TORFINU-927775 format. One record per residue (C-alpha): residue number from 1; residue in one letter; x, y, z. Coordinates in Angstrom, 1 decimal. Example, Ala and Ser with C-alpha at 12.3 -4.5 7.8 and 13.67 -1.06 7.14 Angstrom:
% residues 2
<resi 1 resn A xx 12.3 yy -4.5 zz 7.8> $
<resi 2 resn S xx 13.7 yy -1.1 zz 7.1> $
//
This chain:
% residues 413
<resi 1 resn R xx 38.6 yy -176.1 zz -96.4> $
<resi 2 resn L xx 37.9 yy -175.4 zz -100.1> $
<resi 3 resn D xx 34.3 yy -176.0 zz -100.7> $
<resi 4 resn L xx 34.6 yy -176.5 zz -104.6> $
<resi 5 resn P xx 30.6 yy -176.8 zz -105.1> $
<resi 6 resn D xx 30.5 yy -173.1 zz -104.1> $
<resi 7 resn L xx 32.2 yy -172.3 zz -107.4> $
<resi 8 resn V xx 28.8 yy -172.7 zz -109.0> $
<resi 9 resn A xx 27.4 yy -169.3 zz -109.4> $
<resi 10 resn P xx 24.2 yy -168.4 zz -107.6> $
<resi 11 resn D xx 21.9 yy -166.2 zz -109.6> $
<resi 12 resn V xx 21.7 yy -162.9 zz -108.0> $
<resi 13 resn S xx 21.5 yy -161.1 zz -111.3> $
<resi 14 resn G xx 19.5 yy -157.7 zz -111.6> $
<resi 15 resn V xx 17.1 yy -159.0 zz -109.0> $
<resi 16 resn A xx 19.3 yy -159.7 zz -106.2> $
<resi 17 resn G xx 16.6 yy -159.8 zz -103.9> $
<resi 18 resn G xx 14.4 yy -161.9 zz -106.0> $
<resi 19 resn G xx 11.1 yy -161.1 zz -107.8> $
<resi 20 resn D xx 10.4 yy -159.0 zz -110.9> $
<resi 21 resn P xx 13.4 yy -158.3 zz -113.0> $
<resi 22 resn M xx 11.5 yy -154.9 zz -114.2> $
<resi 23 resn N xx 11.6 yy -153.7 zz -110.6> $
<resi 24 resn P xx 14.9 yy -154.7 zz -109.1> $
<resi 25 resn L xx 14.2 yy -153.1 zz -105.7> $
<resi 26 resn E xx 10.5 yy -153.8 zz -105.1> $
<resi 27 resn G xx 10.4 yy -150.9 zz -102.5> $
<resi 28 resn R xx 13.2 yy -152.1 zz -100.4> $
<resi 29 resn P xx 16.7 yy -150.4 zz -99.6> $
<resi 30 resn I xx 19.6 yy -150.8 zz -102.0> $
<resi 31 resn R xx 21.8 yy -153.4 zz -100.7> $
<resi 32 resn V xx 25.6 yy -152.5 zz -100.8> $
<resi 33 resn L xx 28.4 yy -155.1 zz -100.1> $
<resi 34 resn R xx 31.7 yy -153.2 zz -99.5> $
<resi 35 resn V xx 34.8 yy -155.3 zz -99.7> $
<resi 36 resn I xx 38.4 yy -154.0 zz -98.7> $
<resi 37 resn A xx 41.5 yy -156.0 zz -98.4> $
<resi 38 resn R xx 42.4 yy -154.7 zz -94.9> $
<resi 39 resn M xx 41.5 yy -152.0 zz -92.6> $
<resi 40 resn N xx 45.0 yy -150.6 zz -91.8> $
<resi 41 resn V xx 45.4 yy -147.0 zz -90.7> $
<resi 42 resn G xx 45.2 yy -144.9 zz -93.9> $
<resi 43 resn G xx 42.7 yy -143.1 zz -96.2> $
<resi 44 resn P xx 41.0 yy -146.1 zz -97.7> $
<resi 45 resn A xx 40.0 yy -147.5 zz -94.1> $
<resi 46 resn W xx 38.7 yy -144.1 zz -93.1> $
<resi 47 resn Q xx 36.6 yy -143.6 zz -96.2> $
<resi 48 resn V xx 35.1 yy -147.2 zz -95.8> $
<resi 49 resn S xx 34.4 yy -146.5 zz -92.2> $
<resi 50 resn V xx 32.4 yy -143.3 zz -93.0> $
<resi 51 resn L xx 30.5 yy -144.9 zz -95.9> $
<resi 52 resn T xx 29.6 yy -148.2 zz -93.8> $
<resi 53 resn R xx 28.3 yy -146.0 zz -91.1> $
<resi 54 resn G xx 27.0 yy -142.9 zz -93.1> $
<resi 55 resn L xx 24.6 yy -144.1 zz -95.8> $
<resi 56 resn D xx 21.1 yy -143.3 zz -95.2> $
<resi 57 resn T xx 19.4 yy -146.6 zz -93.8> $
<resi 58 resn S xx 16.2 yy -145.7 zz -95.0> $
<resi 59 resn R xx 17.5 yy -146.1 zz -98.7> $
<resi 60 resn F xx 20.6 yy -148.4 zz -98.3> $
<resi 61 resn E xx 21.5 yy -151.5 zz -96.4> $
<resi 62 resn T xx 25.1 yy -152.1 zz -96.4> $
<resi 63 resn R xx 27.7 yy -154.7 zz -95.2> $
<resi 64 resn L xx 31.3 yy -154.6 zz -95.1> $
<resi 65 resn I xx 33.9 yy -157.3 zz -95.7> $
<resi 66 resn A xx 37.7 yy -156.9 zz -94.6> $
<resi 67 resn G xx 40.8 yy -159.0 zz -94.3> $
<resi 68 resn D xx 43.3 yy -159.1 zz -91.6> $
<resi 69 resn V xx 45.8 yy -156.3 zz -91.1> $
<resi 70 resn G xx 49.3 yy -157.2 zz -91.7> $
<resi 71 resn G xx 52.1 yy -157.6 zz -89.2> $
<resi 72 resn G xx 53.7 yy -154.1 zz -88.6> $
<resi 73 resn E xx 50.5 yy -152.3 zz -89.6> $
<resi 74 resn A xx 48.1 yy -150.4 zz -87.3> $
<resi 75 resn D xx 44.6 yy -151.7 zz -87.2> $
<resi 76 resn F xx 42.2 yy -148.8 zz -88.1> $
<resi 77 resn V xx 39.4 yy -150.4 zz -86.4> $
<resi 78 resn E xx 41.2 yy -151.1 zz -83.1> $
<resi 79 resn L xx 42.6 yy -147.4 zz -83.0> $
<resi 80 resn R xx 39.8 yy -145.3 zz -84.5> $
<resi 81 resn D xx 36.4 yy -147.3 zz -84.7> $
<resi 82 resn P xx 36.3 yy -150.4 zz -82.6> $
<resi 83 resn D xx 32.4 yy -150.6 zz -83.1> $
<resi 84 resn L xx 32.5 yy -150.7 zz -86.7> $
<resi 85 resn P xx 30.5 yy -153.7 zz -87.9> $
<resi 86 resn L xx 32.2 yy -155.9 zz -90.3> $
<resi 87 resn V xx 32.7 yy -159.4 zz -91.6> $
<resi 88 resn K xx 36.2 yy -160.8 zz -91.4> $
<resi 89 resn I xx 37.6 yy -162.9 zz -94.0> $
<resi 90 resn P xx 41.4 yy -163.4 zz -92.8> $
<resi 91 resn A xx 42.7 yy -164.7 zz -96.0> $
<resi 92 resn L xx 41.6 yy -161.4 zz -97.8> $
<resi 93 resn G xx 44.4 yy -159.5 zz -96.1> $
<resi 94 resn R xx 47.6 yy -157.9 zz -97.9> $
<resi 95 resn N xx 49.8 yy -160.9 zz -98.8> $
<resi 96 resn V xx 49.1 yy -162.5 zz -102.2> $
<resi 97 resn R xx 49.0 yy -166.2 zz -102.0> $
<resi 98 resn F xx 47.1 yy -168.6 zz -104.2> $
<resi 99 resn G xx 45.6 yy -170.9 zz -101.7> $
<resi 100 resn D xx 44.6 yy -167.8 zz -99.3> $
<resi 101 resn D xx 43.4 yy -165.9 zz -102.3> $
<resi 102 resn L xx 41.1 yy -168.9 zz -103.5> $
<resi 103 resn R xx 39.8 yy -169.2 zz -100.0> $
<resi 104 resn A xx 38.9 yy -165.3 zz -99.8> $
<resi 105 resn F xx 37.4 yy -165.6 zz -103.3> $
<resi 106 resn I xx 35.1 yy -168.4 zz -102.1> $
<resi 107 resn A xx 34.2 yy -166.8 zz -98.8> $
<resi 108 resn I xx 33.2 yy -163.4 zz -100.7> $
<resi 109 resn R xx 30.9 yy -165.4 zz -102.9> $
<resi 110 resn R xx 29.3 yy -167.0 zz -99.7> $
<resi 111 resn E xx 28.7 yy -163.4 zz -98.6> $
<resi 112 resn I xx 27.2 yy -162.5 zz -101.7> $
<resi 113 resn R xx 24.9 yy -165.5 zz -101.6> $
<resi 114 resn L xx 23.8 yy -164.7 zz -98.1> $
<resi 115 resn F xx 23.5 yy -160.8 zz -98.5> $
<resi 116 resn R xx 22.1 yy -160.9 zz -101.9> $
<resi 117 resn P xx 23.6 yy -157.4 zz -102.9> $
<resi 118 resn D xx 22.4 yy -155.0 zz -105.6> $
<resi 119 resn I xx 25.9 yy -153.5 zz -105.7> $
<resi 120 resn V xx 29.3 yy -154.7 zz -104.7> $
<resi 121 resn H xx 31.8 yy -152.0 zz -104.2> $
<resi 122 resn T xx 35.3 yy -152.8 zz -103.8> $
<resi 123 resn H xx 38.3 yy -150.7 zz -102.4> $
<resi 124 resn T xx 41.9 yy -151.4 zz -102.8> $
<resi 125 resn A xx 43.9 yy -153.5 zz -105.3> $
<resi 126 resn K xx 43.6 yy -157.0 zz -104.1> $
<resi 127 resn A xx 39.9 yy -156.6 zz -102.9> $
<resi 128 resn G xx 39.3 yy -155.1 zz -106.2> $
<resi 129 resn V xx 40.5 yy -158.2 zz -108.1> $
<resi 130 resn L xx 38.8 yy -161.0 zz -105.9> $
<resi 131 resn G xx 35.6 yy -158.8 zz -105.1> $
<resi 132 resn R xx 34.9 yy -158.0 zz -108.7> $
<resi 133 resn L xx 35.5 yy -161.5 zz -109.9> $
<resi 134 resn A xx 33.3 yy -163.0 zz -107.2> $
<resi 135 resn A xx 30.6 yy -160.4 zz -108.0> $
<resi 136 resn A xx 31.0 yy -161.1 zz -111.8> $
<resi 137 resn T xx 30.7 yy -164.8 zz -111.3> $
<resi 138 resn C xx 27.7 yy -164.4 zz -109.1> $
<resi 139 resn R xx 26.1 yy -162.0 zz -111.5> $
<resi 140 resn V xx 25.6 yy -159.2 zz -109.1> $
<resi 141 resn P xx 24.2 yy -156.5 zz -111.3> $
<resi 142 resn V xx 26.1 yy -153.6 zz -110.3> $
<resi 143 resn R xx 29.8 yy -153.8 zz -109.7> $
<resi 144 resn V xx 31.9 yy -150.7 zz -108.5> $
<resi 145 resn H xx 35.6 yy -150.1 zz -107.7> $
<resi 146 resn T xx 37.4 yy -147.2 zz -106.0> $
<resi 147 resn F xx 40.9 yy -146.3 zz -107.1> $
<resi 148 resn H xx 42.2 yy -144.6 zz -103.7> $
<resi 149 resn G xx 45.4 yy -144.3 zz -105.8> $
<resi 150 resn H xx 47.0 yy -146.6 zz -108.3> $
<resi 151 resn L xx 50.0 yy -148.8 zz -108.5> $
<resi 152 resn L xx 51.1 yy -147.8 zz -111.9> $
<resi 153 resn Q xx 54.4 yy -146.1 zz -110.8> $
<resi 154 resn G xx 56.8 yy -146.2 zz -108.0> $
<resi 155 resn Y xx 55.8 yy -149.7 zz -106.6> $
<resi 156 resn F xx 56.9 yy -152.3 zz -108.9> $
<resi 157 resn N xx 59.2 yy -153.0 zz -111.8> $
<resi 158 resn R xx 58.3 yy -152.4 zz -115.4> $
<resi 159 resn L xx 57.1 yy -156.1 zz -116.1> $
<resi 160 resn I xx 55.0 yy -156.3 zz -112.8> $
<resi 161 resn S xx 53.4 yy -152.9 zz -113.7> $
<resi 162 resn R xx 52.4 yy -154.0 zz -117.2> $
<resi 163 resn V xx 50.8 yy -157.0 zz -115.8> $
<resi 164 resn L xx 49.0 yy -155.0 zz -113.3> $
<resi 165 resn V xx 47.6 yy -152.7 zz -116.1> $
<resi 166 resn L xx 46.5 yy -155.8 zz -118.1> $
<resi 167 resn V xx 44.6 yy -156.9 zz -115.1> $
<resi 168 resn E xx 43.0 yy -153.6 zz -114.5> $
<resi 169 resn K xx 42.0 yy -153.3 zz -118.1> $
<resi 170 resn F xx 40.3 yy -156.8 zz -117.9> $
<resi 171 resn L xx 38.5 yy -156.1 zz -114.6> $
<resi 172 resn A xx 37.4 yy -152.5 zz -115.9> $
<resi 173 resn W xx 35.6 yy -154.3 zz -118.6> $
<resi 174 resn R xx 33.6 yy -156.3 zz -116.0> $
<resi 175 resn T xx 33.0 yy -153.3 zz -113.9> $
<resi 176 resn T xx 29.8 yy -150.9 zz -113.9> $
<resi 177 resn A xx 31.3 yy -147.8 zz -112.6> $
<resi 178 resn L xx 34.7 yy -146.8 zz -111.3> $
<resi 179 resn V xx 35.4 yy -144.2 zz -108.7> $
<resi 180 resn A xx 38.8 yy -142.0 zz -108.5> $
<resi 181 resn V xx 39.6 yy -140.0 zz -105.6> $
<resi 182 resn G xx 40.9 yy -137.2 zz -107.7> $
<resi 183 resn E xx 41.1 yy -136.1 zz -111.3> $
<resi 184 resn R xx 45.0 yy -136.8 zz -111.6> $
<resi 185 resn V xx 44.3 yy -140.3 zz -110.4> $
<resi 186 resn R xx 41.6 yy -140.8 zz -113.0> $
<resi 187 resn D xx 43.7 yy -139.2 zz -115.8> $
<resi 188 resn D xx 46.5 yy -141.5 zz -115.0> $
<resi 189 resn L xx 44.4 yy -144.4 zz -115.3> $
<resi 190 resn L xx 43.1 yy -143.4 zz -118.6> $
<resi 191 resn A xx 46.5 yy -142.8 zz -119.9> $
<resi 192 resn A xx 47.1 yy -146.3 zz -119.2> $
<resi 193 resn G xx 44.1 yy -147.4 zz -121.1> $
<resi 194 resn I xx 42.2 yy -148.4 zz -118.0> $
<resi 195 resn A xx 38.6 yy -148.2 zz -118.7> $
<resi 196 resn R xx 36.5 yy -145.5 zz -120.7> $
<resi 197 resn L xx 36.2 yy -141.9 zz -119.3> $
<resi 198 resn D xx 32.3 yy -142.3 zz -119.1> $
<resi 199 resn Q xx 32.9 yy -145.3 zz -116.4> $
<resi 200 resn Y xx 34.7 yy -142.8 zz -114.1> $
<resi 201 resn T xx 33.3 yy -140.6 zz -111.3> $
<resi 202 resn V xx 35.5 yy -138.6 zz -109.3> $
<resi 203 resn I xx 34.6 yy -138.3 zz -105.5> $
<resi 204 resn P xx 37.4 yy -136.9 zz -103.3> $
<resi 205 resn P xx 37.7 yy -138.1 zz -99.7> $
<resi 206 resn G xx 35.9 yy -136.5 zz -96.8> $
<resi 207 resn V xx 36.8 yy -136.2 zz -93.2> $
<resi 208 resn A xx 35.1 yy -135.0 zz -90.2> $
<resi 209 resn P xx 35.9 yy -131.6 zz -88.7> $
<resi 210 resn A xx 38.1 yy -131.2 zz -85.7> $
<resi 211 resn G xx 36.6 yy -130.4 zz -82.5> $
<resi 212 resn P xx 37.9 yy -127.5 zz -80.3> $
<resi 213 resn L xx 41.0 yy -128.5 zz -78.8> $
<resi 214 resn D xx 43.8 yy -126.7 zz -76.9> $
<resi 215 resn R xx 47.2 yy -126.8 zz -78.3> $
<resi 216 resn E xx 49.3 yy -126.7 zz -75.1> $
<resi 217 resn S xx 47.2 yy -129.5 zz -73.7> $
<resi 218 resn A xx 47.6 yy -131.6 zz -77.0> $
<resi 219 resn R xx 51.5 yy -131.0 zz -76.8> $
<resi 220 resn V xx 51.5 yy -132.3 zz -73.2> $
<resi 221 resn R xx 49.4 yy -135.4 zz -74.1> $
<resi 222 resn L xx 52.0 yy -136.1 zz -77.2> $
<resi 223 resn G xx 55.1 yy -135.1 zz -75.2> $
<resi 224 resn L xx 56.0 yy -132.3 zz -77.6> $
<resi 225 resn P xx 57.6 yy -129.1 zz -76.4> $
<resi 226 resn F xx 55.9 yy -125.7 zz -76.0> $
<resi 227 resn G xx 57.0 yy -122.4 zz -77.7> $
<resi 228 resn V xx 58.7 yy -124.1 zz -80.7> $
<resi 229 resn P xx 57.5 yy -124.8 zz -84.1> $
<resi 230 resn V xx 56.3 yy -128.4 zz -84.8> $
<resi 231 resn V xx 56.3 yy -130.0 zz -88.2> $
<resi 232 resn L xx 54.2 yy -133.1 zz -88.4> $
<resi 233 resn F xx 54.2 yy -136.1 zz -90.6> $
<resi 234 resn V xx 51.3 yy -138.6 zz -90.5> $
<resi 235 resn G xx 51.5 yy -142.0 zz -92.2> $
<resi 236 resn R xx 53.2 yy -145.2 zz -92.9> $
<resi 237 resn L xx 57.0 yy -145.3 zz -93.2> $
<resi 238 resn T xx 57.3 yy -147.1 zz -96.5> $
<resi 239 resn V xx 59.5 yy -146.6 zz -99.5> $
<resi 240 resn I xx 56.8 yy -144.7 zz -101.6> $
<resi 241 resn K xx 56.3 yy -142.2 zz -98.7> $
<resi 242 resn R xx 60.2 yy -141.4 zz -98.7> $
<resi 243 resn P xx 61.0 yy -140.9 zz -95.1> $
<resi 244 resn D xx 64.7 yy -140.6 zz -95.9> $
<resi 245 resn R xx 63.5 yy -137.3 zz -97.9> $
<resi 246 resn L xx 61.6 yy -136.3 zz -94.9> $
<resi 247 resn I xx 64.5 yy -136.6 zz -92.6> $
<resi 248 resn E xx 66.8 yy -134.9 zz -95.0> $
<resi 249 resn A xx 64.5 yy -131.9 zz -95.4> $
<resi 250 resn M xx 64.3 yy -131.6 zz -91.6> $
<resi 251 resn S xx 68.1 yy -131.4 zz -91.3> $
<resi 252 resn Y xx 68.0 yy -128.4 zz -93.8> $
<resi 253 resn V xx 65.1 yy -126.9 zz -91.7> $
<resi 254 resn L xx 67.0 yy -127.1 zz -88.5> $
<resi 255 resn A xx 70.2 yy -125.5 zz -90.0> $
<resi 256 resn R xx 67.9 yy -122.3 zz -90.1> $
<resi 257 resn R xx 65.4 yy -123.0 zz -87.4> $
<resi 258 resn P xx 67.2 yy -125.1 zz -84.7> $
<resi 259 resn D xx 64.2 yy -124.8 zz -82.5> $
<resi 260 resn A xx 61.9 yy -126.7 zz -84.8> $
<resi 261 resn V xx 60.7 yy -130.2 zz -84.1> $
<resi 262 resn L xx 59.6 yy -133.1 zz -86.4> $
<resi 263 resn A xx 56.8 yy -135.2 zz -85.0> $
<resi 264 resn V xx 56.6 yy -138.5 zz -87.1> $
<resi 265 resn A xx 53.1 yy -140.2 zz -86.4> $
<resi 266 resn G xx 53.2 yy -143.6 zz -87.8> $
<resi 267 resn E xx 55.1 yy -146.8 zz -88.2> $
<resi 268 resn G xx 55.9 yy -149.2 zz -91.0> $
<resi 269 resn G xx 58.6 yy -151.2 zz -92.8> $
<resi 270 resn L xx 61.2 yy -148.5 zz -92.7> $
<resi 271 resn L xx 60.6 yy -147.3 zz -89.0> $
<resi 272 resn E xx 64.0 yy -148.5 zz -87.7> $
<resi 273 resn E xx 65.9 yy -147.2 zz -90.8> $
<resi 274 resn T xx 64.1 yy -144.0 zz -90.4> $
<resi 275 resn R xx 65.1 yy -143.9 zz -86.6> $
<resi 276 resn S xx 68.8 yy -144.4 zz -87.6> $
<resi 277 resn R xx 68.7 yy -141.5 zz -90.2> $
<resi 278 resn A xx 67.2 yy -139.2 zz -87.6> $
<resi 279 resn E xx 69.7 yy -139.9 zz -84.8> $
<resi 280 resn P xx 72.0 yy -137.1 zz -85.8> $
<resi 281 resn L xx 69.1 yy -134.8 zz -85.3> $
<resi 282 resn G xx 68.5 yy -135.8 zz -81.7> $
<resi 283 resn A xx 65.5 yy -134.5 zz -80.0> $
<resi 284 resn S xx 64.5 yy -132.5 zz -82.7> $
<resi 285 resn V xx 62.7 yy -135.6 zz -84.2> $
<resi 286 resn R xx 60.1 yy -137.3 zz -82.2> $
<resi 287 resn F xx 58.5 yy -140.6 zz -83.1> $
<resi 288 resn L xx 55.0 yy -140.8 zz -81.9> $
<resi 289 resn G xx 53.9 yy -144.2 zz -83.3> $
<resi 290 resn W xx 50.4 yy -144.7 zz -84.4> $
<resi 291 resn R xx 47.9 yy -142.6 zz -82.3> $
<resi 292 resn R xx 44.3 yy -142.9 zz -81.4> $
<resi 293 resn D xx 44.0 yy -139.1 zz -80.7> $
<resi 294 resn I xx 44.4 yy -138.0 zz -84.2> $
<resi 295 resn A xx 43.0 yy -134.6 zz -83.3> $
<resi 296 resn D xx 45.6 yy -133.8 zz -81.0> $
<resi 297 resn L xx 48.3 yy -134.3 zz -83.6> $
<resi 298 resn Y xx 47.0 yy -131.7 zz -85.9> $
<resi 299 resn V xx 46.1 yy -129.2 zz -83.1> $
<resi 300 resn A xx 49.7 yy -129.5 zz -81.8> $
<resi 301 resn A xx 51.2 yy -128.9 zz -85.2> $
<resi 302 resn D xx 52.2 yy -125.7 zz -87.0> $
<resi 303 resn C xx 52.4 yy -127.4 zz -90.4> $
<resi 304 resn V xx 52.0 yy -131.0 zz -91.9> $
<resi 305 resn V xx 54.5 yy -132.3 zz -94.3> $
<resi 306 resn L xx 54.4 yy -135.1 zz -96.9> $
<resi 307 resn T xx 57.3 yy -136.1 zz -99.0> $
<resi 308 resn S xx 56.0 yy -139.0 zz -101.1> $
<resi 309 resn D xx 57.0 yy -139.9 zz -104.6> $
<resi 310 resn S xx 53.4 yy -141.1 zz -105.4> $
<resi 311 resn E xx 49.9 yy -140.7 zz -103.9> $
<resi 312 resn G xx 46.3 yy -140.7 zz -104.6> $
<resi 313 resn M xx 44.4 yy -138.0 zz -102.9> $
<resi 314 resn P xx 46.1 yy -137.9 zz -99.4> $
<resi 315 resn V xx 43.7 yy -138.0 zz -96.6> $
<resi 316 resn T xx 46.4 yy -136.6 zz -94.3> $
<resi 317 resn L xx 46.3 yy -133.4 zz -96.3> $
<resi 318 resn I xx 42.5 yy -133.3 zz -96.0> $
<resi 319 resn E xx 42.6 yy -133.9 zz -92.3> $
<resi 320 resn A xx 45.2 yy -131.1 zz -92.0> $
<resi 321 resn A xx 43.2 yy -128.7 zz -93.8> $
<resi 322 resn M xx 39.8 yy -129.5 zz -91.8> $
<resi 323 resn A xx 42.0 yy -128.7 zz -88.6> $
<resi 324 resn G xx 43.2 yy -125.5 zz -90.1> $
<resi 325 resn V xx 46.8 yy -126.5 zz -90.5> $
<resi 326 resn P xx 48.7 yy -125.6 zz -93.7> $
<resi 327 resn V xx 50.6 yy -128.2 zz -95.4> $
<resi 328 resn V xx 53.8 yy -128.9 zz -97.4> $
<resi 329 resn T xx 53.6 yy -131.6 zz -100.1> $
<resi 330 resn T xx 55.5 yy -132.9 zz -102.9> $
<resi 331 resn D xx 53.5 yy -132.2 zz -106.0> $
<resi 332 resn V xx 52.4 yy -135.8 zz -106.7> $
<resi 333 resn G xx 49.0 yy -137.6 zz -107.6> $
<resi 334 resn S xx 46.0 yy -135.5 zz -106.7> $
<resi 335 resn A xx 47.8 yy -133.5 zz -104.0> $
<resi 336 resn R xx 47.4 yy -130.3 zz -105.8> $
<resi 337 resn E xx 43.6 yy -130.9 zz -105.8> $
<resi 338 resn V xx 43.6 yy -130.6 zz -102.1> $
<resi 339 resn V xx 46.3 yy -127.9 zz -101.7> $
<resi 340 resn R xx 46.0 yy -124.6 zz -103.5> $
<resi 341 resn D xx 49.7 yy -123.7 zz -103.9> $
<resi 342 resn G xx 50.0 yy -120.3 zz -102.1> $
<resi 343 resn V xx 46.7 yy -120.2 zz -100.6> $
<resi 344 resn T xx 46.1 yy -123.2 zz -98.4> $
<resi 345 resn G xx 49.7 yy -124.7 zz -98.2> $
<resi 346 resn L xx 52.8 yy -125.1 zz -100.6> $
<resi 347 resn L xx 53.5 yy -127.5 zz -103.4> $
<resi 348 resn A xx 57.3 yy -128.7 zz -103.4> $
<resi 349 resn A xx 59.4 yy -130.4 zz -105.9> $
<resi 350 resn P xx 60.3 yy -134.1 zz -105.0> $
<resi 351 resn E xx 63.5 yy -132.9 zz -103.5> $
<resi 352 resn A xx 64.5 yy -132.4 zz -99.8> $
<resi 353 resn A xx 65.8 yy -128.8 zz -100.4> $
<resi 354 resn S xx 62.6 yy -127.8 zz -101.9> $
<resi 355 resn V xx 60.5 yy -129.4 zz -99.1> $
<resi 356 resn A xx 62.6 yy -127.6 zz -96.4> $
<resi 357 resn D xx 62.2 yy -124.2 zz -98.1> $
<resi 358 resn C xx 58.4 yy -124.6 zz -98.2> $
<resi 359 resn V xx 58.3 yy -125.7 zz -94.6> $
<resi 360 resn L xx 60.5 yy -122.7 zz -93.4> $
<resi 361 resn G xx 58.1 yy -120.4 zz -95.4> $
<resi 362 resn L xx 55.1 yy -121.6 zz -93.4> $
<resi 363 resn L xx 56.9 yy -121.4 zz -90.0> $
<resi 364 resn D xx 56.3 yy -117.7 zz -90.5> $
<resi 365 resn G xx 53.3 yy -117.2 zz -88.0> $
<resi 366 resn Q xx 51.3 yy -114.7 zz -90.1> $
<resi 367 resn L xx 51.6 yy -116.7 zz -93.4> $
<resi 368 resn R xx 50.8 yy -119.8 zz -91.4> $
<resi 369 resn D xx 47.6 yy -118.6 zz -89.9> $
<resi 370 resn Q xx 46.3 yy -117.2 zz -93.2> $
<resi 371 resn M xx 46.8 yy -120.3 zz -95.0> $
<resi 372 resn G xx 45.5 yy -122.4 zz -92.3> $
<resi 373 resn A xx 42.2 yy -120.4 zz -92.2> $
<resi 374 resn A xx 41.9 yy -120.6 zz -95.9> $
<resi 375 resn A xx 42.5 yy -124.4 zz -95.8> $
<resi 376 resn R xx 39.8 yy -125.1 zz -93.2> $
<resi 377 resn A xx 37.3 yy -122.8 zz -95.2> $
<resi 378 resn R xx 37.7 yy -124.9 zz -98.4> $
<resi 379 resn A xx 37.9 yy -128.2 zz -96.6> $
<resi 380 resn E xx 34.5 yy -127.6 zz -94.9> $
<resi 381 resn V xx 33.0 yy -127.1 zz -98.1> $
<resi 382 resn E xx 34.7 yy -129.5 zz -100.5> $
<resi 383 resn F xx 36.0 yy -132.5 zz -98.1> $
<resi 384 resn S xx 33.2 yy -133.1 zz -95.5> $
<resi 385 resn T xx 32.1 yy -136.5 zz -94.8> $
<resi 386 resn E xx 28.5 yy -135.5 zz -95.4> $
<resi 387 resn R xx 29.6 yy -134.6 zz -99.1> $
<resi 388 resn L xx 31.4 yy -138.0 zz -99.3> $
<resi 389 resn V xx 28.4 yy -139.8 zz -98.4> $
<resi 390 resn A xx 26.1 yy -137.8 zz -100.6> $
<resi 391 resn D xx 28.3 yy -138.4 zz -103.5> $
<resi 392 resn H xx 28.2 yy -142.0 zz -103.1> $
<resi 393 resn E xx 24.4 yy -142.3 zz -102.5> $
<resi 394 resn A xx 23.8 yy -140.4 zz -105.6> $
<resi 395 resn L xx 26.1 yy -142.5 zz -107.6> $
<resi 396 resn Y xx 24.4 yy -145.8 zz -106.3> $
<resi 397 resn E xx 21.0 yy -144.5 zz -107.0> $
<resi 398 resn Q xx 21.9 yy -143.5 zz -110.5> $
<resi 399 resn L xx 23.4 yy -146.8 zz -111.2> $
<resi 400 resn M xx 20.2 yy -148.5 zz -109.9> $
<resi 401 resn V xx 18.1 yy -146.3 zz -112.2> $
<resi 402 resn E xx 20.1 yy -147.2 zz -115.1> $
<resi 403 resn L xx 19.8 yy -150.9 zz -114.3> $
<resi 404 resn A xx 15.9 yy -150.6 zz -113.9> $
<resi 405 resn T xx 15.8 yy -148.6 zz -117.4> $
<resi 406 resn D xx 17.9 yy -151.2 zz -119.0> $
<resi 407 resn A xx 15.8 yy -154.0 zz -117.8> $
<resi 408 resn G xx 12.7 yy -152.2 zz -118.7> $
<resi 409 resn Q xx 13.9 yy -151.6 zz -122.3> $
<resi 410 resn A xx 15.0 yy -155.3 zz -122.6> $
<resi 411 resn G xx 11.4 yy -156.4 zz -121.4> $
<resi 412 resn A xx 9.9 yy -154.0 zz -123.8> $
<resi 413 resn G xx 12.1 yy -155.5 zz -126.7> $
//
């Protein structure tokens, strides 16, 4: 039921907790309301999970809103974090429908009225639209949005892409701060005219270190053979990920290393098409589906491969690095900010032959071990969950200090 009186904006401006506008927090924790369209398996869900659990509870109070996961997608919460506290708004899920979107918009506003946040932080495109509009109409003082990637290239035709740019330009004008997961992602958005440089903060993803695991035991659990090189792909099988390129590249690899095996961990809309493409390669391609035991995947692998046409900063590459596994990735998005070409992995041209050549190079044991060790050492410093959480805490506190300063100046004036 659409409760139209809820469209009247409650006043949660600057003083979301009520009280003196010169002192917005009044000694209490900063309240952060986090909004994501759906918690399907992928980088955004992992980052949201870490931030929901990881913020210092003496300084922050946080609440998470998420929609339903779509059909054919794996639910991150069920697979990886079943105890994650969240508020479900089913209509906030992936599909765009006016009625559902209006219901989701009203439901978000209700949560804002109940929680009275100081900051609304949105993740993913649809949540970014509905969440920021709800926050603006409720006069939430600080509004933040994270671009985990962008939809500017490779997803839609030129007309729809132009509309998306216009929408993001409008929303940026109503947003206090924008987070980009990588410098390339930020620079692409700036080139499209979305927001000002001073609105952006670059905060790369962070992942937890892999525990000590045994390769042979992991391969037993995954049903993978011993004594052969295993190439791993982790992700959704969608057009933008180019599973067709992945299978073609593997056919080139097998021509020179017939003992190699490709393990595909993930599903998606192109699963059956990808299975069909892989049939001529027989048992050299294994489809593992979505897995709870993510650590097993990496410890079982000799290298990880990504063949996408477009990416933000792929968490798969960071997970591989943290596990000490070198990667081959197409040079798209902010992938090169994770992979130091020739040091922690190899960057390939977006062509199957180039991907295959890089994979074959990494199947050399000495090079693989050197790059894997270098990848882990760098990941532990630059891509930890502790760094991810600390960066967000610093951003939130800076934004609240600026809010208080502006309120003080307005009061003095």
